[in-house]
C-alpha positions as MATLAB code, in Angstrom:
seq = 'MHPNCRIVYELYAAPLFRTGMRVLEIGPDKFPTTLQDISHRPGIEWDVLGLEPDPQLQIVATSEYEYPIPEASYDMVVAANVLEHVRKPWIWMRELSRIVRPGGYVVTVNPVSWPYHEAPIDCWRVFPEGMQALLDDAGLETVVNRFESHEAIRSRNDTPGRSITAYGWKHQLVDRLLGWIGYPQERAYDLITVARRPV';
ca = [
      88.599  113.789  110.281;
      88.602  112.731  113.927;
      91.674  110.987  115.392;
      90.389  107.392  115.435;
      89.347  107.569  111.780;
      92.847  108.724  110.910;
      94.478  105.997  113.023;
      92.553  103.085  111.470;
      93.235  104.468  107.980;
      96.954  104.740  108.753;
      97.030  101.178  110.132;
      95.138   99.327  107.418;
      94.967  101.437  104.239;
      98.091  103.616  104.033;
     100.484  100.623  103.682;
      98.687   99.563  100.459;
      99.730  102.634   98.465;
     102.477  102.233   95.858;
     104.240  104.537   93.429;
     102.442  104.714   90.093;
      98.947  104.017   91.445;
      95.910  105.817   90.154;
      93.655  106.716   93.106;
      90.163  108.197   93.327;
      88.977  109.813   96.538;
      85.246  110.387   96.990;
      84.001  113.179   99.248;
      87.079  115.254  100.138;
      87.297  116.971  103.518;
      89.676  119.711  102.293;
      92.329  120.342   99.626;
      94.773  118.679   99.609;
      92.723  116.068  101.408;
      93.620  114.426  104.706;
      93.737  111.000  103.022;
      96.059  112.410  100.369;
      98.386  113.750  103.070;
      98.438  110.418  104.925;
      98.904  108.314  101.765;
     101.511  110.504  100.081;
     103.916  108.585   97.874;
     105.790  109.918   94.854;
     104.169  109.248   91.516;
     100.607  108.634   92.698;
      97.910  110.136   90.494;
      95.210  111.295   92.924;
      91.817  112.364   91.588;
      89.069  113.762   93.812;
      85.336  113.411   93.146;
      82.525  115.431   94.675;
      78.884  116.235   94.012;
      79.194  120.030   94.251;
      81.199  121.970   91.636;
      84.603  123.046   92.934;
      87.631  124.088   90.850;
      89.843  121.764   92.914;
      87.827  118.659   92.003;
      88.953  116.557   89.066;
      85.516  114.932   88.759;
      82.064  116.319   89.527;
      79.295  113.722   89.628;
      75.637  114.586   89.185;
      74.522  111.443   91.044;
      75.836  109.717   94.141;
      75.350  106.372   92.354;
      76.700  106.972   88.839;
      80.106  108.491   88.206;
      81.310  109.752   84.811;
      84.229  107.311   84.934;
      84.929  104.350   82.645;
      84.893  100.888   84.191;
      88.122   99.658   85.820;
      89.813  103.083   85.827;
      91.483  103.167   89.256;
      93.896  101.037   91.281;
      92.266  102.247   94.485;
      89.054  104.032   95.442;
      88.962  105.622   98.917;
      86.167  107.293  100.901;
      86.287  108.364  104.536;
      83.168  109.479  106.387;
      81.031  109.229  103.253;
      78.972  106.023  103.478;
      76.817  107.302  106.343;
      75.632  110.113  104.034;
      74.681  107.835  101.111;
      70.969  107.005  100.952;
      71.409  103.629   99.218;
      74.894  102.312  100.083;
      74.290   98.989   98.312;
      73.999  100.829   94.967;
      76.941  103.101   95.821;
      79.199  100.143   96.667;
      78.427   98.535   93.292;
      79.563  101.759   91.585;
      82.849  101.725   93.527;
      83.349   98.106   92.488;
      82.694   99.044   88.850;
      85.318  101.788   88.666;
      88.158   99.974   90.461;
      90.430   97.733   88.388;
      90.475   93.950   88.877;
      92.907   93.370   91.729;
      92.381   96.958   92.928;
      91.162   98.096   96.335;
      88.087   99.869   97.665;
      88.772  101.466  101.070;
      86.080  102.982  103.280;
      86.216  104.332  106.819;
      82.861  104.938  108.483;
      81.951  106.213  111.932;
      80.001  103.738  113.996;
      79.528  105.615  117.254;
      79.575  109.222  116.055;
      76.383  111.202  116.723;
      73.948  112.275  114.021;
      75.414  114.880  111.674;
      73.732  116.217  108.546;
      75.784  116.749  105.400;
      73.034  117.222  104.129;
      71.738  113.830  105.385;
      72.957  111.181  107.817;
      71.473  107.752  107.121;
      73.642  104.866  108.309;
      75.961  103.383  110.890;
      77.366  100.128  109.532;
      78.914   97.279  111.509;
      81.208   94.589  110.007;
      78.361   92.200  109.184;
      76.425   94.936  107.380;
      79.530   95.943  105.429;
      80.150   92.305  104.524;
      76.651   92.158  103.030;
      77.422   95.299  100.953;
      80.744   93.835   99.758;
      79.151   90.501   98.849;
      76.427   92.285   96.876;
      79.043   94.344   95.004;
      81.202   91.293   94.208;
      84.162   92.501   96.289;
      86.510   90.303   98.346;
      87.120   91.291  101.959;
      90.699   92.068  102.971;
      90.009   93.990  106.220;
      86.629   94.634  107.860;
      87.205   95.835  111.428;
      85.249   97.853  113.969;
      87.848   99.434  116.276;
      88.832  102.269  118.549;
      92.476  103.128  119.093;
      91.966  106.258  121.143;
      93.720  106.253  124.488;
      91.491  106.063  127.526;
      92.535  106.602  131.095;
      90.041  104.433  132.924;
      88.993  100.801  133.112;
      85.781  101.611  131.266;
      84.935  103.082  127.921;
      81.738  103.681  126.038;
      81.211  104.226  122.309;
      80.695  107.872  121.484;
      82.527  110.872  120.133;
      86.249  111.260  120.150;
      87.068  113.188  123.292;
      89.039  115.605  121.096;
      85.712  116.727  119.591;
      84.877  118.556  122.811;
      86.330  121.700  124.372;
      89.130  121.689  126.926;
      86.758  121.935  129.925;
      84.892  118.782  128.881;
      88.195  117.004  128.234;
      89.464  117.935  131.706;
      86.276  116.774  133.448;
      86.282  113.562  131.390;
      89.894  112.880  132.343;
      89.176  113.452  136.053;
      86.115  111.198  135.958;
      88.148  108.565  134.098;
      90.733  108.498  136.854;
      88.060  107.525  139.363;
      86.519  104.862  137.137;
      83.670  106.497  135.226;
      83.299  105.416  131.589;
      84.969  107.618  128.998;
      83.661  108.212  125.500;
      85.774  107.295  122.544;
      85.074  107.007  118.835;
      84.645  103.673  117.068;
      85.074  103.412  113.307;
      84.677  100.671  110.716;
      87.662  100.356  108.393;
      87.045   98.222  105.319;
      89.534   97.254  102.651;
      88.050   95.201   99.835;
      89.464   93.975   96.540;
      87.866   93.497   93.173;
      88.566   89.926   92.059;
      90.998   89.463   89.181;
];
């Protein structure tokens, strides 16, 4: 998870977690997951779902659009850096809406400016208006839907791109020097969305 993704999640999603919640994370990055580490509260039941068998997963799905989970099972469903790899995000978002409880939250963080990266596919970059269309189609209410970058830059100019931390130290040094004299610096932009299933 790159730094800006982590920052927007910490700002908008982490404060929503409460003791006793039942949470489902889709598409883990590692075990325990980064989102789990950020959102840690005592007494949270945290299940992880993936498409490839792994002994650390609680749920293995055979389809990206249908999960073996009863309706309204979770207080919160979270997915970071997943939506861009889903072929039909409108169907996927309906499935997230189905498995979250009424009054519960669906949280997604998606890269907007990150370059193409297969895992095994890379299909989408979604802006707030596109996400709003997905939420409306899934019957979810918008709580937060923001396209932001919180990475520090050292020049008057910035340009959407990778997080500078994604590059080696030589590139970072050259970027910093160029920034001091006014050249645009790359920084990552992500879309953080918090939506709620109506009660």
